[in-house]
C-alpha positions in Angstrom: 1.2 52.6 -31.0 4.2 51.4 -31.4 6.3 51.4 -34.5 9.0 49.7 -36.5 10.7 52.6 -38.5 12.3 50.9 -41.4 15.1 53.0 -43.1 15.7 55.2 -39.8 19.1 56.4 -40.8 17.6 58.3 -43.6 16.5 62.0 -43.7 12.5 60.8 -43.4 13.5 58.7 -40.8 15.4 61.3 -38.8 12.3 63.1 -39.1 9.7 60.8 -38.3 11.2 59.2 -35.6 11.6 62.6 -34.0 7.6 63.5 -34.6 6.2 59.6 -33.5 8.3 59.8 -30.3 10.6 57.5 -28.4 7.7 56.2 -26.5 5.5 55.2 -29.9 9.2 53.7 -31.6 8.9 49.9 -30.9 12.4 50.1 -33.1 14.8 51.5 -35.8 15.7 49.8 -38.9 18.8 50.5 -40.8 21.3 48.2 -42.9 23.7 51.5 -42.1 23.4 50.8 -38.6 25.1 48.1 -35.7 22.3 46.6 -33.6 22.4 47.6 -30.4 20.6 50.2 -28.1 17.1 49.6 -30.0 18.4 49.7 -33.6 19.0 47.0 -36.3 20.4 46.2 -39.2 18.0 44.1 -40.9 14.0 44.0 -40.4 13.9 40.1 -39.3 16.6 40.7 -36.1 13.9 42.3 -34.8 11.4 40.0 -33.4 9.7 42.7 -30.2 6.2 43.7 -30.3 5.0 46.2 -32.7 1.7 47.5 -33.8 3.2 48.6 -37.6 5.7 49.1 -40.2 6.8 52.3 -41.3 9.1 52.4 -44.3 11.0 55.2 -45.5 13.6 53.0 -46.9 14.7 52.2 -50.3 11.9 50.8 -53.0 14.5 48.1 -54.0 14.2 46.9 -50.3 9.7 46.0 -50.8 10.7 41.9 -51.3 11.9 41.7 -47.6 10.0 44.1 -46.1 6.6 42.7 -47.5 8.0 38.9 -46.5 9.0 40.0 -43.1 5.4 41.6 -42.5 3.2 39.0 -44.0 5.0 36.4 -41.5 4.5 38.8 -38.5 1.2 39.6 -39.8 1.9 43.5 -39.4 0.5 46.7 -41.4 2.9 48.4 -43.2 2.8 51.6 -44.6 5.2 52.5 -47.5 6.3 55.6 -48.4 9.3 54.5 -50.6 8.9 55.7 -54.3 10.3 54.2 -57.9 8.7 50.9 -57.2 9.2 48.6 -60.8 6.0 47.0 -61.9 6.8 43.8 -60.3 7.7 45.1 -57.2 4.3 47.1 -57.5 2.6 43.7 -58.5 4.8 42.2 -54.9 2.5 44.7 -52.8 -0.7 44.3 -54.5 -0.1 40.5 -53.6 1.4 40.5 -50.2 -2.0 43.5 -49.5 -3.7 40.0 -50.0 -3.1 39.2 -46.8 -2.2 42.2 -44.6 -3.3 45.8 -44.5 -0.9 48.2 -46.7 -0.9 51.9 -47.3 0.9 52.8 -50.2 1.7 56.6 -51.5 4.2 58.4 -53.0 3.8 60.9 -51.1 2.1 61.5 -47.7 1.4 65.4 -47.9 -2.4 65.3 -47.1 -2.2 68.6 -49.1 -1.0 66.8 -52.1 -3.9 64.2 -51.7 -6.3 67.7 -51.5 -4.4 68.6 -54.8 -5.3 65.2 -56.2 -8.8 65.3 -56.4 -9.5 69.1 -56.7 -7.6 68.3 -60.0 -9.2 64.7 -60.8 -12.5 67.2 -60.4 -11.6 70.2 -63.3 -10.0 67.3 -65.5 -13.3 66.0 -65.3 -15.2 69.5 -65.6 -13.2 71.1 -67.6 -12.9 69.1 -70.7 -10.8 68.6 -73.7 -8.0 70.8 -72.7 -4.3 70.2 -72.5 -2.9 69.4 -69.6 0.8 70.2 -68.5 2.2 68.9 -65.1 5.6 70.4 -63.9 7.0 68.8 -60.6 10.8 70.1 -59.1 12.8 68.6 -56.7 16.4 68.8 -55.2 18.8 67.9 -57.3 19.7 64.6 -55.6 16.4 62.5 -55.6 16.8 60.0 -58.0 13.5 59.2 -59.4 12.5 61.2 -63.1 9.6 62.1 -62.6 9.0 61.9 -58.9 6.6 59.5 -57.7 4.0 62.1 -57.0 4.0 63.1 -59.9 3.1 60.2 -61.4 -0.2 59.6 -58.9 -1.0 62.9 -59.6 -0.9 62.0 -63.6 -3.1 58.4 -62.8 -5.6 60.6 -60.9 -6.4 62.8 -64.0 -6.2 59.7 -66.3 -9.2 58.9 -64.1 -11.0 61.9 -65.1 -10.3 61.2 -68.4 -9.1 57.9 -69.5 -8.2 58.5 -73.2 -5.4 60.5 -72.1 -1.8 59.1 -72.4 1.4 60.4 -70.3 4.9 62.6 -72.4 7.2 62.3 -69.9 10.0 65.0 -70.8 8.6 66.2 -73.8 11.8 66.8 -76.6 10.8 65.9 -80.4 10.0 68.3 -82.5 6.1 69.1 -83.4 2.4 70.3 -82.9 1.1 69.2 -79.2 -0.9 65.9 -79.8 -4.2 66.0 -78.1 -4.9 64.1 -75.3 -2.0 64.3 -73.6 -0.4 65.1 -70.4 3.2 66.7 -70.5 5.4 65.8 -67.4 8.0 67.8 -66.6 10.9 67.5 -64.3 13.0 70.1 -62.9 16.1 69.3 -60.6 17.9 72.3 -58.6 19.7 73.1 -54.8 17.4 71.9 -52.2 14.0 72.3 -52.8 10.8 69.5 -50.8 8.8 69.4 -53.7 6.6 71.6 -56.0 4.6 70.1 -57.8 2.0 72.0 -60.6 -0.9 71.5 -62.6 -1.5 73.8 -65.4 -5.1 73.3 -67.8 -6.1 75.4 -70.5 -8.7 75.5 -73.3 -7.7 78.3 -74.9 -9.9 80.3 -73.3 -9.4 79.8 -70.1 -6.2 78.5 -68.0 -6.4 76.9 -64.5 -3.4 76.4 -62.4 -3.2 74.1 -59.4 0.1 74.1 -57.1 0.9 72.6 -54.1 4.4 73.5 -52.2 6.2 71.9 -49.6 7.8 73.7 -47.1 9.6 71.1 -44.9 9.6 67.4 -45.1 8.4 67.5 -41.4 5.0 67.6 -43.5 5.4 64.1 -44.7 6.2 62.6 -41.6 2.6 64.1 -40.2 1.0 62.8 -42.7 2.6 59.4 -42.1 2.0 59.1 -38.6 -2.0 60.4 -39.6 -2.1 57.6 -41.9 -1.2 54.3 -39.9 -3.4 55.4 -37.4 -6.1 55.0 -39.9 -4.9 52.2 -41.2 -3.9 49.7 -38.1 -7.1 47.9 -37.4 -8.2 47.5 -40.6 -8.6 44.5 -42.9 -6.4 42.7 -45.4 -6.1 44.9 -48.5 -4.4 48.6 -50.6 -4.8 51.3 -49.0 -3.9 55.0 -50.3 -4.2 58.7 -49.2 -7.7 58.9 -51.5 -8.8 56.0 -49.0 -8.0 58.4 -45.8 -9.5 61.6 -47.5 -12.5 59.2 -48.6 -13.1 57.8 -45.4 
């Protein structure tokens, strides 16, 4: 399988390129690259054979990414985070034409965490829910895309839930809210913890990412699953449920 790695100059780009192996890389693309020796500064500069685009670049580049993939009828895995509503709509529209796999977190472990958390929210009833995410001090988006994804899964179980991001006001805790809290320090790869409490019992679910290679491994497994599927928008839940 031949992959175009978009954002290949970044930290995750380096890792997934190494894990994929040179024989499976069709092109390496990054705005910081000079074209040559299999490297390109723009997607449009590569027109060779490929089976899928793997994007670990920046959410702001999504319009150009989608235009390229639709034009070439290429599946794409989008692992960048922080998309605006407008950018998410672009992804939904493009998914009508090509298969797109989008997830703010490519960890299979996090996908399992989301499944378990959704079940706890359903069964545990009207409990208080707090979600705490921890990342390195250079992360740009707050809260993390993974935290928002987890919160949305909880809301699927309990539609009445609302999000309170970075609670800071005085007063009693409202019912039916998810408190979402972000910690930033050091070189933390990523930790997500969900706390459920009904006053009598407390359940705590936690996932710790120890090495960024786990995201690359999950992405490569997702790519194998994605290629050959019909147009549509897919995510880690679809991957686990198949």
